[in-house]
Structures are given as C-alpha cells and as structure tokens.
FIKOLZA-1660 file (N, C-alpha, C; in steps of 0.1 Angstrom, whole numbers, plus 5000, padded with zeros to 4 digits):
% residues 65
   i   px   py   pz ch aa at
   1 5008 4988 5000  A  A  N
   1 5000 5000 5000  A  A CA
   1 5009 5012 5000  A  A  C
   2 5005 5022 4992  A  S  N
   2 5012 5035 4992  A  S CA
   2 5006 5044 5002  A  S  C
   3 5013 5056 5004  A  P  N
   3 5007 5066 5014  A  P CA
   3 4993 5070 5010  A  P  C
   4 4989 5070 4997  A  G  N
   4 4976 5073 4993  A  G CA
   4 4966 5062 4993  A  G  C
   5 4970 5050 4997  A  G  N
   5 4962 5038 4997  A  G CA
   5 4966 5028 4987  A  G  C
   6 4959 5017 4985  A  P  N
   6 4948 5014 4993  A  P CA
   6 4951 5008 5006  A  P  C
   7 4943 5010 5016  A  V  N
   7 4944 5004 5029  A  V CA
   7 4931 4999 5034  A  V  C
   8 4930 4987 5038  A  L  N
   8 4918 4981 5043  A  L CA
   8 4915 4986 5057  A  L  C
   9 4905 4994 5059  A  L  N
   9 4902 5001 5072  A  L CA
   9 4894 4992 5082  A  L  C
  10 4887 4983 5077  A  G  N
  10 4878 4975 5086  A  G CA
  10 4864 4978 5083  A  G  C
  11 4856 4979 5094  A  R  N
  11 4842 4981 5093  A  R CA
  11 4837 4995 5096  A  R  C
  12 4827 5000 5090  A  S  N
  12 4820 5012 5093  A  S CA
  12 4812 5010 5105  A  S  C
  13 4805 5021 5111  A  A  N
  13 4797 5019 5123  A  A CA
  13 4785 5010 5120  A  A  C
  14 4781 5008 5108  A  D  N
  14 4769 4999 5105  A  D CA
  14 4774 4986 5100  A  D  C
  15 4787 4983 5101  A  G  N
  15 4792 4969 5098  A  G CA
  15 4797 4967 5084  A  G  C
  16 4797 4977 5075  A  R  N
  16 4801 4976 5061  A  R CA
  16 4816 4977 5060  A  R  C
  17 4822 4970 5050  A  I  N
  17 4837 4970 5048  A  I CA
  17 4841 4984 5043  A  I  C
  18 4852 4989 5048  A  Q  N
  18 4858 5002 5043  A  Q CA
  18 4872 5000 5037  A  Q  C
  19 4874 5008 5027  A  L  N
  19 4888 5007 5021  A  L CA
  19 4892 5022 5018  A  L  C
  20 4904 5026 5022  A  R  N
  20 4909 5039 5019  A  R CA
  20 4917 5038 5006  A  R  C
  21 4914 5046 4996  A  T  N
  21 4921 5047 4984  A  T CA
  21 4926 5061 4982  A  T  C
  22 4933 5064 4971  A  A  N
  22 4939 5077 4969  A  A CA
  22 4927 5087 4967  A  A  C
  23 4916 5083 4963  A  E  N
  23 4904 5092 4961  A  E CA
  23 4896 5094 4974  A  E  C
  24 4898 5087 4984  A  G  N
  24 4891 5088 4997  A  G CA
  24 4887 5075 5002  A  G  C
  25 4877 5074 5011  A  V  N
  25 4872 5062 5017  A  V CA
  25 4861 5056 5009  A  V  C
  26 4862 5044 5005  A  A  N
  26 4851 5037 4998  A  A CA
  26 4845 5027 5008  A  A  C
  27 4831 5027 5008  A  V  N
  27 4824 5017 5017  A  V CA
  27 4816 5008 5008  A  V  C
  28 4817 4995 5011  A  R  N
  28 4810 4985 5003  A  R CA
  28 4795 4987 5005  A  R  C
  29 4788 4991 4994  A  P  N
  29 4775 4995 4996  A  P CA
  29 4764 4985 4997  A  P  C
  30 4767 4973 4992  A  R  N
  30 4756 4962 4992  A  R CA
  30 4763 4949 4991  A  R  C
  31 4755 4938 4990  A  G  N
  31 4760 4925 4989  A  G CA
  31 4758 4917 5002  A  G  C
  32 4763 4905 5002  A  A  N
  32 4762 4897 5014  A  A CA
  32 4770 4903 5025  A  A  C
  33 4765 4903 5037  A  F  N
  33 4772 4908 5049  A  F CA
  33 4784 4900 5051  A  F  C
  34 4795 4906 5053  A  A  N
  34 4808 4900 5054  A  A CA
  34 4811 4894 5068  A  A  C
  35 4815 4882 5068  A  L  N
  35 4820 4876 5080  A  L CA
  35 4834 4881 5083  A  L  C
  36 4840 4879 5095  A  D  N
  36 4853 4883 5098  A  D CA
  36 4863 4876 5088  A  D  C
  37 4875 4883 5087  A  G  N
  37 4885 4877 5078  A  G CA
  37 4886 4882 5064  A  G  C
  38 4881 4894 5061  A  V  N
  38 4882 4899 5048  A  V CA
  38 4897 4902 5045  A  V  C
  39 4900 4902 5032  A  A  N
  39 4914 4905 5029  A  A CA
  39 4915 4914 5017  A  A  C
  40 4925 4922 5017  A  L  N
  40 4928 4931 5006  A  L CA
  40 4938 4924 4996  A  L  C
  41 4934 4923 4984  A  H  N
  41 4943 4916 4974  A  H CA
  41 4948 4927 4964  A  H  C
  42 4961 4929 4963  A  L  N
  42 4967 4939 4955  A  L CA
  42 4973 4934 4942  A  L  C
  43 4971 4921 4939  A  G  N
  43 4978 4915 4928  A  G CA
  43 4970 4915 4915  A  G  C
  44 4959 4923 4914  A  A  N
  44 4951 4923 4901  A  A CA
  44 4960 4928 4890  A  A  C
  45 4957 4922 4878  A  V  N
  45 4965 4926 4866  A  V CA
  45 4964 4941 4863  A  V  C
  46 4952 4947 4865  A  D  N
  46 4950 4961 4862  A  D CA
  46 4954 4970 4873  A  D  C
  47 4959 4965 4884  A  G  N
  47 4964 4973 4895  A  G CA
  47 4954 4978 4905  A  G  C
  48 4941 4976 4902  A  R  N
  48 4930 4980 4911  A  R CA
  48 4929 4971 4923  A  R  C
  49 4926 4976 4935  A  P  N
  49 4925 4968 4947  A  P CA
  49 4912 4959 4946  A  P  C
  50 4913 4948 4952  A  V  N
  50 4901 4939 4953  A  V CA
  50 4900 4934 4968  A  V  C
  51 4889 4936 4974  A  V  N
  51 4886 4931 4987  A  V CA
  51 4878 4918 4986  A  V  C
  52 4883 4907 4992  A  V  N
  52 4876 4894 4991  A  V CA
  52 4872 4889 5005  A  V  C
  53 4862 4881 5006  A  G  N
  53 4857 4876 5018  A  G CA
  53 4847 4865 5016  A  G  C
  54 4841 4861 5027  A  F  N
  54 4830 4851 5027  A  F CA
  54 4817 4857 5033  A  F  C
  55 4806 4854 5028  A  G  N
  55 4793 4858 5034  A  G CA
  55 4789 4848 5044  A  G  C
  56 4778 4850 5051  A  P  N
  56 4773 4841 5061  A  P CA
  56 4769 4828 5056  A  P  C
  57 4766 4827 5043  A  D  N
  57 4763 4814 5036  A  D CA
  57 4776 4807 5031  A  D  C
  58 4787 4812 5035  A  A  N
  58 4800 4806 5031  A  A CA
  58 4803 4808 5016  A  A  C
  59 4796 4816 5009  A  A  N
  59 4798 4819 4995  A  A CA
  59 4809 4830 4995  A  A  C
  60 4819 4828 4986  A  P  N
  60 4829 4839 4985  A  P CA
  60 4824 4851 4977  A  P  C
  61 4829 4863 4980  A  W  N
  61 4826 4874 4972  A  W CA
  61 4839 4883 4970  A  W  C
  62 4838 4891 4960  A  A  N
  62 4849 4901 4957  A  A CA
  62 4843 4915 4955  A  A  C
  63 4849 4925 4960  A  W  N
  63 4845 4939 4958  A  W CA
  63 4856 4947 4953  A  W  C
  64 4853 4954 4942  A  R  N
  64 4863 4963 4936  A  R CA
  64 4857 4977 4936  A  R  C
  65 4862 4985 4945  A  P  N
  65 4856 4999 4946  A  P CA
  65 4861 5007 4935  A  P  C
% end
C-alpha cells in the first residue's frame, strides 16, 4: 500500500467494509454481509485493489471499489 492507499480500514459503524484509496474512503454499499477475515488483494492485473471475503452462507465474494 502506498501513502495514498489502498488500505483496508475494517468496518464502518453499520458493519460495512471500508477501504481507503487515493480518492478517499470507499464503503462496500451492498451484497452479502461479510464475516470476519476479509482480505485486501493487490495483485490484480489492472492494479486496482480487490477486497475478498465470505458471506454468512460461506459463499465467496469480491468487491472492487
């Protein structure tokens, strides 16, 4: 992560995943509620960050802000 981001911040007050990027703070707006253990993946080919995790139904998800 560079000084401008991305940095995985954790959860907002209402439990949504937050990610700081060079543009500001992005909050995951919808989708399955994330269980603990989300991870920031920086190895995407296009260089954009990807946050991955599992929902309560054990289905994996990926969020690209």
